[in-house]
Steps between C-alpha positions, in 0.01 A plus 500: 500500500367584850570860572543777243547876567459751219638856520272768326529809725335744263174700482153368428509518118833331487369217710194459275733463205676218688186276554551288189849407623370430852233287348763301312684442821179361661434283199854356510499440874137449605578366847776748589464780753560812293573827678507837333724774643375844405417852596230593756300683231452181298399275793123555463514390143724198577257386774256372236750322272449125513846463343676592830463367848691758709584874492832606641559876535818611317734659760674726248853476379779760447472654152138408438274805503168307549541438880751675725689233688506462870867398524486411864216251435646339191730240676203365701279490186762312303549260788128421506494452122806269512330291771200431276699265272385625164542257214503774239526882503391683185599853416208642302586857586710615201859503377646383831791744553388554856240226555704188404734540805190551716340184355803285577502611861147347543687163520303304248645172360465641147455846357356620165420826329639767273835671463588818327852573353751466781243386757621237744344153504583203728748283300327179575162650386622670185302268270172602665554878432396664175640827354260783566347625179463871427214433254145373512208517735565437874277195509682340210843582656397311815354209310827463319651383828228231533583378154871503594423285798295260278175565693177411323299798372209604708347788300583865454180660628526746788282463807289724728257284692193708589239371737136586578601683819700741282189578295310578816777746606465677165121538553563644846759746367289597199125426573407630149714260311224270388308792353797610284452342157857556395792639694864564424777506760760768487815420703725810482747397774824310492761433765754737334388842370726436194259217401189722501335654203385858585176476691350797310516279189324219701236759571459578127465128433237476779302790346493320161392171648226675697374662187488152345269385772731328744511542876846607612653314800828617651724243663820514699675407814456675829832679433354633180192662649631851455582445131163332432314778685672752280392304192139492627509869554630552139223277370243697702626820342415344160150415632587125521386312813727217618509229759816539711590166648874566566596325816144376554548135387726215588728360235250225429199739491698703248519185290125442536431857399731476204345174389169673441651802316465554127860631485793607711722792414820503708867557526744218470442381862351211707152584383606415146606146613172446683310592184718259302435221742127554494484554119355850542573720197747777580682797347840543670696830489849378543737773619857449596504119535574207276169457312600179322602344833218595727180596312229236424604263222155442344460776250147391407383616850748764585638806321838613622607861414864581552716779356872461442749713696874481512489460879255211500478278704582723798548442858397848623212547734440845349613566150780770487463550124146638470334156462514488121366140477181606682460846336530351147198272556189693407141466613392446139736192478347354819142563375575334171624188687188512729268521208672204332450287811141601568405398151585140585272263697560487876699188575425275789684648801451203719753275314741459796324613827429165662812411688819614331667176412342322202788248484452153354559322829345519848650775700634426849351717770 
């Protein structure tokens, strides 16, 4: 196998969940050139993965919401891909209803991936496609394809390779970090409002943690600055000082910050996957999404709180039904989960921060 292209055009947390499968590809084909086709927002993370050699921006495709397609540019893009001469194209995106035809147009000699009911697959490649399961954690779903292709196992641990430069960025953003004996990160944002637990309840959690002696650190993306500022104001009204770092750190500096935290309290979003990769204890308020599919799998380190609702999982950006799954989750329930985690010894949060591809063979660069 000389050239392999993998399609995973999803957001950061979704890509983190795919690392064990990417690692298995590298272990199976250590000398191959492995390219990952993905979304711009996940490129920074992919840049440190030893399991891949090249990043290809996904151009979008009709019917896929993640990236609006530039229809005029698609023919030229596909022509460039076909000229590469891929030996294998792998659809690691999902059920394949829309992505399998796109994959075939890349012109690889062979194709592999998943297919949902009624999804098209190339006839000559049918044996390399696996039915898309509706159950189980996302990482395990993707690894099922590796087993289907008879690839040797290469571990299930997620990866988030933090470096010393990232630690320095944290110290620059928060000069008082080293003087804080214990800090907890509150991450109240999420890409979709329907995935957010009410920020006023995050504030109540912050007050309780402050009363217990923890420094409160607020994290978020640059786009979430307004939300996080409102949370900081609410905490200040309770007499709780906080460190607002929303939009002040790179992705990797966020990982370095999180690595030193006693705990993360967050929604079911990318921050949760970073905590899982770094083995940082977390309490996840899962609203709207598929908790069993996306939340951290290690229940020793992570507490996932999710309330049932007849409309769950939903695809709405803003809930039109009064957000019952979020409103049903109380502050008291979250505090009980936090107390349970804080009673346990702090685990080593540096388990997988040294390169991102602990596979049993030497990785090609």
